[in-house]
TORTIFI-901017 format. One record per atom (N, C-alpha, C): atom name; x, y, z. Coordinates in steps of 0.02 Angstrom, whole numbers, padded with zeros to 5 digits. Layout:
N
R|atomo|c1|c2|c3
R|CA|X|Y|Z;
...
END
This chain:
72
R|atomo|c1|c2|c3
R|N|02166|-03663|08815;
R|CA|02112|-03651|08769;
R|C|02130|-03589|08727;
R|N|02119|-03595|08662;
R|CA|02135|-03540|08617;
R|C|02080|-03487|08619;
R|N|02095|-03431|08587;
R|CA|02046|-03377|08584;
R|C|01983|-03399|08546;
R|N|01993|-03440|08494;
R|CA|01935|-03464|08456;
R|C|01892|-03510|08499;
R|N|01923|-03551|08540;
R|CA|01885|-03595|08585;
R|C|01846|-03556|08636;
R|N|01878|-03503|08663;
R|CA|01843|-03461|08713;
R|C|01785|-03425|08680;
R|N|01795|-03400|08619;
R|CA|01741|-03365|08584;
R|C|01683|-03413|08570;
R|N|01698|-03474|08550;
R|CA|01646|-03523|08538;
R|C|01607|-03539|08601;
R|N|01643|-03545|08657;
R|CA|01611|-03559|08721;
R|C|01565|-03502|08742;
R|N|01587|-03440|08732;
R|CA|01547|-03382|08749;
R|C|01484|-03380|08706;
R|N|01491|-03394|08640;
R|CA|01433|-03395|08596;
R|C|01384|-03450|08616;
R|N|01410|-03507|08636;
R|CA|01367|-03562|08659;
R|C|01328|-03542|08721;
R|N|01362|-03511|08768;
R|CA|01328|-03490|08829;
R|C|01274|-03437|08815;
R|N|01289|-03390|08771;
R|CA|01240|-03339|08753;
R|C|01180|-03372|08719;
R|N|01193|-03420|08675;
R|CA|01138|-03455|08642;
R|C|01095|-03493|08692;
R|N|01127|-03524|08742;
R|CA|01089|-03560|08793;
R|C|01045|-03512|08834;
R|N|01072|-03454|08850;
R|CA|01032|-03405|08888;
R|C|00973|-03381|08845;
R|N|00985|-03368|08781;
R|CA|00931|-03345|08737;
R|C|00877|-03399|08730;
R|N|00898|-03461|08717;
R|CA|00849|-03515|08709;
R|C|00812|-03528|08775;
R|N|00848|-03526|08830;
R|CA|00815|-03535|08895;
R|C|00765|-03481|08910;
R|N|00783|-03419|08895;
R|CA|00736|-03364|08905;
R|C|00676|-03369|08860;
R|N|00687|-03389|08798;
R|CA|00631|-03397|08751;
R|C|00585|-03453|08774;
R|N|00614|-03508|08799;
R|CA|00573|-03564|08822;
R|C|00531|-03543|08883;
R|N|00562|-03507|08929;
R|CA|00526|-03486|08989;
R|C|00470|-03437|08971;
R|N|00484|-03390|08927;
R|CA|00432|-03342|08907;
R|C|00375|-03376|08870;
R|N|00392|-03422|08825;
R|CA|00340|-03457|08788;
R|C|00298|-03501|08834;
R|N|00330|-03532|08883;
R|CA|00293|-03573|08931;
R|C|00244|-03531|08972;
R|N|00267|-03473|08996;
R|CA|00222|-03429|09034;
R|C|00164|-03406|08992;
R|N|00177|-03387|08929;
R|CA|00124|-03362|08886;
R|C|00075|-03418|08869;
R|N|00100|-03478|08856;
R|CA|00056|-03534|08839;
R|C|00011|-03552|08898;
R|N|00038|-03549|08958;
R|CA|-00003|-03565|09017;
R|C|-00056|-03512|09028;
R|N|-00040|-03449|09014;
R|CA|-00088|-03395|09027;
R|C|-00147|-03397|08979;
R|N|-00137|-03421|08918;
R|CA|-00192|-03424|08869;
R|C|-00221|-03493|08862;
R|N|-00192|-03542|08897;
R|CA|-00217|-03611|08893;
R|C|-00207|-03642|08825;
R|N|-00151|-03628|08793;
R|CA|-00138|-03652|08725;
R|C|-00126|-03727|08724;
R|N|-00149|-03757|08671;
R|CA|-00135|-03828|08657;
R|C|-00084|-03831|08601;
R|N|-00047|-03883|08598;
R|CA|00002|-03890|08545;
R|C|00058|-03937|08566;
R|N|00112|-03938|08527;
R|CA|00165|-03985|08541;
R|C|00205|-03970|08604;
R|N|00201|-03911|08630;
R|CA|00238|-03893|08689;
R|C|00301|-03855|08673;
R|N|00325|-03820|08722;
R|CA|00382|-03776|08713;
R|C|00445|-03816|08700;
R|N|00456|-03869|08738;
R|CA|00518|-03907|08730;
R|C|00522|-03939|08661;
R|N|00467|-03967|08638;
R|CA|00466|-03999|08572;
R|C|00477|-03946|08518;
R|N|00448|-03888|08525;
R|CA|00458|-03835|08476;
R|C|00531|-03812|08475;
R|N|00561|-03804|08534;
R|CA|00631|-03785|08536;
R|C|00676|-03839|08506;
R|N|00660|-03902|08520;
R|CA|00699|-03956|08491;
R|C|00692|-03958|08415;
R|N|00634|-03942|08389;
R|CA|00625|-03940|08317;
R|C|00667|-03884|08286;
R|N|00667|-03826|08317;
R|CA|00708|-03771|08292;
R|C|00782|-03787|08296;
R|N|00803|-03819|08351;
R|CA|00873|-03838|08357;
R|C|00892|-03888|08303;
R|N|00846|-03935|08288;
R|CA|00859|-03983|08235;
R|C|00866|-03949|08167;
R|N|00824|-03900|08153;
R|CA|00829|-03864|08090;
R|C|00895|-03826|08086;
R|N|00914|-03793|08140;
R|CA|00977|-03756|08141;
R|C|01036|-03804|08132;
R|N|01034|-03862|08165;
R|CA|01087|-03912|08158;
R|C|01091|-03938|08087;
R|N|01034|-03949|08055;
R|CA|01033|-03973|07986;
R|C|01065|-03922|07939;
R|N|01047|-03859|07946;
R|CA|01076|-03806|07904;
R|C|01151|-03801|07916;
R|N|01172|-03806|07979;
R|CA|01243|-03803|07995;
R|C|01280|-03862|07965;
R|N|01251|-03922|07970;
R|CA|01283|-03981|07941;
R|C|01288|-03976|07865;
R|N|01236|-03951|07833;
R|CA|01239|-03942|07761;
R|C|01293|-03892|07741;
R|N|01298|-03838|07778;
R|CA|01349|-03787|07764;
R|C|01419|-03816|07774;
R|N|01430|-03851|07830;
R|CA|01495|-03881|07843;
R|C|01511|-03934|07790;
R|N|01462|-03973|07770;
R|CA|01473|-04023|07718;
R|C|01491|-03991|07651;
R|N|01457|-03936|07635;
R|CA|01473|-03901|07573;
R|C|01545|-03874|07575;
R|N|01566|-03848|07631;
R|CA|01634|-03823|07637;
R|C|01684|-03881|07630;
R|N|01669|-03937|07663;
R|CA|01714|-03995|07659;
R|C|01722|-04019|07588;
R|N|01665|-04030|07554;
R|CA|01668|-04056|07486;
R|C|01698|-04006|07438;
R|N|01687|-03943|07450;
R|CA|01719|-03891|07408;
R|C|01795|-03895|07415;
R|N|01819|-03902|07477;
R|CA|01891|-03907|07488;
R|C|01918|-03972|07460;
R|N|01881|-04027|07468;
R|CA|01904|-04091|07443;
R|C|01908|-04092|07367;
R|N|01858|-04062|07335;
R|CA|01858|-04061|07262;
R|C|01910|-04011|07235;
R|N|01926|-03960|07272;
R|CA|01976|-03912|07248;
R|C|02046|-03943|07246;
R|N|02056|-03996|07286;
R|CA|02121|-04030|07284;
R|C|02130|-04070|07219;
R|N|02076|-04086|07186;
R|CA|02079|-04125|07124;
R|C|02094|-04082|07063;
R|N|02090|-04018|07070;
R|CA|02102|-03973|07013;
R|C|02174|-03966|06998;
END
């Protein structure tokens, strides 16, 4: 595994710890106040979907920029 692969794995693990901690804290707070709503898991999935969409758009823009630069 290269250094870039190890760095990506470490970032992924840190992100999982942060999202897991946020989900646990939100769940505890929602239970304490009796909140109604879509739920913690659905909210986290929505945020992950938004982040994935932005990442895909950015990667797509880079790809098409590189592809179009070959035509110049």
